[in-house]
N, C-alpha and C positions, 0 to 999 in steps of 0.2 A: 699718563704717557705724554712725552713731549711731541708736539706737532710742529714740524719745520716747514717753512716756505723755501723750497730749494730752487725754484725757477719761476720766472714770470716776465711778461712783456705786455706792451700796450700799443694800440693805434688810437690816436686822438686827433683833434683839430690842429694840433701842433705838428702832426706828421707821424711817421712810423717810428716806433721805438720809445722806450721809457726815457732815454736820454733827451730826445726832442722835447718831450713834455716837461721834464725836469729843468732843462736849460731855459725854456720859455718862462716858467714860473720863477726861477731864480732871478732872471733878468727883468721880472715884473712886466712881461709882455702879455697882453691878452690875445687869445685866439678868436675872440668874438669880433665879427665883421659883418658888413652888409650881406644879407641873404638873397641869393639869386636862384636857388634851387626850384622855387615855385613862387608865384605872385604873393606878395605880402601886403598889397594895398588895402585889403579889408581889415588889417590888424593894426593895433596901436604900436606895434614894434616891428622893426624891419631888419633885425640882425640875429645872428646865432653863431655858434662855434661849430663849424662843419669842416670835414676833411676834403681837401681839394682833389679833383681828378676822378670823382665817382659819378656814375650815371644814375639818373633818377627816373623811375618808371619806364625803364627800357632794358628788360632782361633781368639779371640777378638783382636781388634786393640790396639796399645799402648795407644792411647788417652782414649779409653774406660776402659782399665785396670787402668789407673791413676784416671779417674773419679769415677770408682767403689770404689777404695780404699779411695778416698776423701769422697764420699757420705756415705759409710758404717759408717764412723765416725761422720757424721754431718747432715744427712738429717732429723732427727727428729726435728731439730731446724728451719726448713724452712716451713713457713706457706703454706697451701694448695692452697690459693687463689692468690699466688704471681706469676706474669708473669716472664718468663725467657728470658734473653738476652744471647745468646751463642756467644762468641768471639773466633775466630780461623782463621788461614790462610789456613791450609791444612787438619785439622781435622783427618779423618781416611784414609789418602792417602795410608797407608800401606795395607789396604784391596784391593785397586786397584792393588798394586804391587803383592800381594798374588794371586789375580785372574789372572793377566798376567802370572805369573810364572806357573800357572796351565793350561795355554792355554785357559782360559775361562774368558775374560775380563768382569768384572761386575761393571758397572759405578754407578748404583743407590745406591749400598750399601756404597760407599765411599763418597757420597755427604754430604755436611754439613747439608742439610735439614733432611737427614736420622738420622744423629747424634742428631740433635735437637729433633726429634720425639722420639727417644729412650730415651733421657735424660728426656723429659717431662713425658714419661710413667714410667720411673724409679722413678721419684720424686712423682708421683701420683697426685691426685686432677685434677680439670679442669683448665688447664694452657694454657694461650696464650704463644707463643714462637716466637722469632725473631732471625735470624742469623745476626751478625755484623762481616763482614770480610773486614777489612780496613788495610790490610798488617800488619806491626808490631806495629801499633797503635790501633789494633782492640779492645783490652780490655779497653784502655783509652777512645776510642770513645764510647764503650758500657757503661762505667760508666757515661760518660757525657749524653748519651741518656737516661739512666735510671734515672739520676737526673732530667733531663728535664721533663720526664713523671710525676714524683712526684711533681715537682714545678708547673706544669700546672694543677695539680689536676686530671690527668687521672687515677691515682692509688695511693695508699699510701704505697706500698712496691714493690720492684723489686729485682729479683735475677739475678746477673751477674755471669755467669760461663765462664771460659776461659780455653782453653787447646790447646797445640800443642806438637808434638812429633818429635823426631829425627828419620827420615826414610832415606833410601838410596836416595829417590827422593829429599828430602830437602837438604841433605848433598851434593849431586852431583850438585845441583843447585848453592849453595853458592861456591862450589869448582870451578865451571865453570866460575864464576865471579872473581876468584882469591881473594876471600874475606875472606878466612880462615887464621888465624895465626898459623903456625906449633908449635909455642911455647905457644899457648894459648892467649886468649884476654887480652890486657893490656890497659884498657880504660885510655885515656888522658896521656899516656906515650909518651915520646919523640921517642921511638923506636917501637911504635905500628905498626902492619902490617895487622890487620884484626880481625875478630870476632871468637868466639867459639860457636858452635851450642849447644843449651840446650833444655830441655823439662820441662814442668810443667803443672799442672792443679790446678785450684783454684776457689774459689767463694767469692763473697761479697754480703751480704744482705743489701739493702738500704731501709730505711723507713723514712717517714715523722716524724718530732719531735712528733707530736700529737699521732700517732700510737705507736711509740717507747715508749713513756711515759705511754700510756694506757696499754701496754703489759709488762711494767717494763723491757724493753730491755736496757742493758748497751751500751753506745755509745763508739765506738772505735775512733770516730772523725767525722768530717763533711766534705762533699763535698760542698765547698762554691762557687766555680766558675769553669768554664770550657770554653775552646776556641779551635777552630779547623781552619785549613787553608790548602791550597795546593799550593806548589810553582811552579807546572807545569814546572819543569825544565828538568827532565830526567826520563826514566823508572825506573832506579835503583839508580841514584846518586842524592844527595840533592843539592839544590841551595847553592852555595859557600858562599853567604853573610849572610845567616841565617835570612833574612828578613821575610820570611813567618812564621817561627817558632816564631820569636819575636812578630809578629802580633797575633798569637794564644795565646801566654803568656799574652800579653797586654789585649786581650779580656777576658781571664780568670780572670785576676786581676780586670778588670773593673766590671765584673759581680759580683765578690766577694766584690767589694767596698774596696779593700785593696791596699794601695800604695806599690810599689815595695820595698821600704826601710823597710817595716814591715816583709818581708819574711826572715826567719832565715836560711833556708836550701833548697837546690834543689836536687831532685833525678833526675839525668840526664839520657837520653837514653843511652849514653856512650857505644857504641858497641865495640870500639877499632879499628874501621876502620879510616884511616887518614882523610877522608872527613867528616864523620859524626861528629866526636868529635870536629874538627875545626869549622864546621858550628854551632854546638851548642854553643860553647864558644863565637862566634861572636854574636849569638842571645842573650845570657845572658848579654853580655857587652853592647848591645843595650838597654836592659831593665833596668839593674842595674847600678847605678852610681858608685858603688864600689864592690869589690869582695864579693860574697855570698858563703859560704861553700857549696860545692856540692859533690856528690858521685855517683858512678855507681856500680851496683851489678853484672854486666855481666862478670867480671873477675872471679867470683865465681859460679854463677848459669848458666853461658853460656847465649846466647841470646835465650830466650824462645819464641821469635816471637810473635804471637798474644796474648799470655798469659802474656807478659812482663809487660804491664801496670797494670794488677791486682796484680801480684807479688809485683811490686814496690810500688803500693799504700798501700798495707797492711804493707809492711816494713817501709814505710815513716811514717805512722800513729804510728807504734810502736816506731820509732826513736823519734818522737815528745814526746811521753809519757815518754820515757827513758831519754830524754834531751841531746842527743848527735847525731852528724852526723856519720853515718856508715863509716868505712874505704872503700876506693876503692881497692878491692882485686886485686892483681897482678900489681898494679901501683908501679913502682920502681923509675923512674926518670921522674917527671912531665915535659911535654912539656912546652916550654917557655911561650906559651899563657895560659897554665893551672896553672902556679905558682900563689899561693894565692887563688886558687879556689878549686882544687882537692888535696886530701891528702891520703896517704896509712895508716894513723893513724885515730883513732876516734877523733872527735873534739867536746869537751863539749860546750854546749850552755847555756847562762843565761836565754834567752827567746826563746821559740820555738812554739809560738802560731800558726804561719802561715808557711806553706811549699808549695813548688811547685814541681810537678812531670810532666815530659815531655816525649813524645815518638814520633818518626818519622818512616816513612816507605817508601817502594818502591812506585813509582808513585807520590812522593812529598807530601804525607800526613803528617800533623803535628797535634798533640793534646797536650793540657796542662790542668792540674787540679790544683786548689788551695785548699789545705787541711787545715782545722782548727783543732787544738788539742782538744780532748775531755775535757769537763768541764772547758774550759778556760773562 
């Protein structure tokens, strides 16, 4: 059964709307900037990609503020009978920070289940909801799970919502791993030293082709295949040979019935950490017999954690429609193993019917989506 993406939108550090994020990346502008949300003096890095105008530890969580901004613009377009898959890693962890600061730890309010309940109530209708928390592959896994539900006939529409915010808890965690680049993330660069933390909220509305056509919904593209794996290598470090990610990609291609040579572009996880980017390139070189143009958005958006896969899926579908590969923002000198694959410039394409998007995360999780261009 064909699964279509019929609607979607984002809030990122570039501002509200997919267009704001798209334009920033096309113009090769980074949204990574000095971070003033909380003191960063104890850390080796002092920058992040955060959305302006949000209040921290004063009332509503950062995640809820982003979701409210997103839904105020878009929720009339979401059918009332559609179940929700919420993808996130830490959700409203800043509520727990706020409670601890006040000397009254409140665990319940910061749980992802509470955020899901509030989200479903905000959307209205009688909705089933499920939390998908699979590290930084959460949104990709949620998109795969939603597609599977439609393919199996369990429902004919699914709303995937993803959000993660920059909090002191998150920032200090990555800092303790020495995973932050003081100069900002430089995916696939020879001198890359780590990631930049970012935040985002977004949604994608999935529908069966039959329902989409019945409701005259315009297709943004199709989720044609998906695959997941776990390399069981380390709590935070990926397997160095990329074998498990390669298996996830091959599973996605097999499900989509698409040979690897038909894929025109790859949206890579591309965090800017030495091990992740090298692992991904090894995986891609296992699957593809020759270089396939790839890009990473994280030098611009920062690493939006559990929301990354949704952000990147919507951007990849847009890139397919526009007919070019996005530039890898902040890439200056491609690493030797990335030459011929990653570019700081836009790359025009003659054909772009099929694209691949991948994400990986702590605990060794890997997920891949095969995307088909709309009306191809």
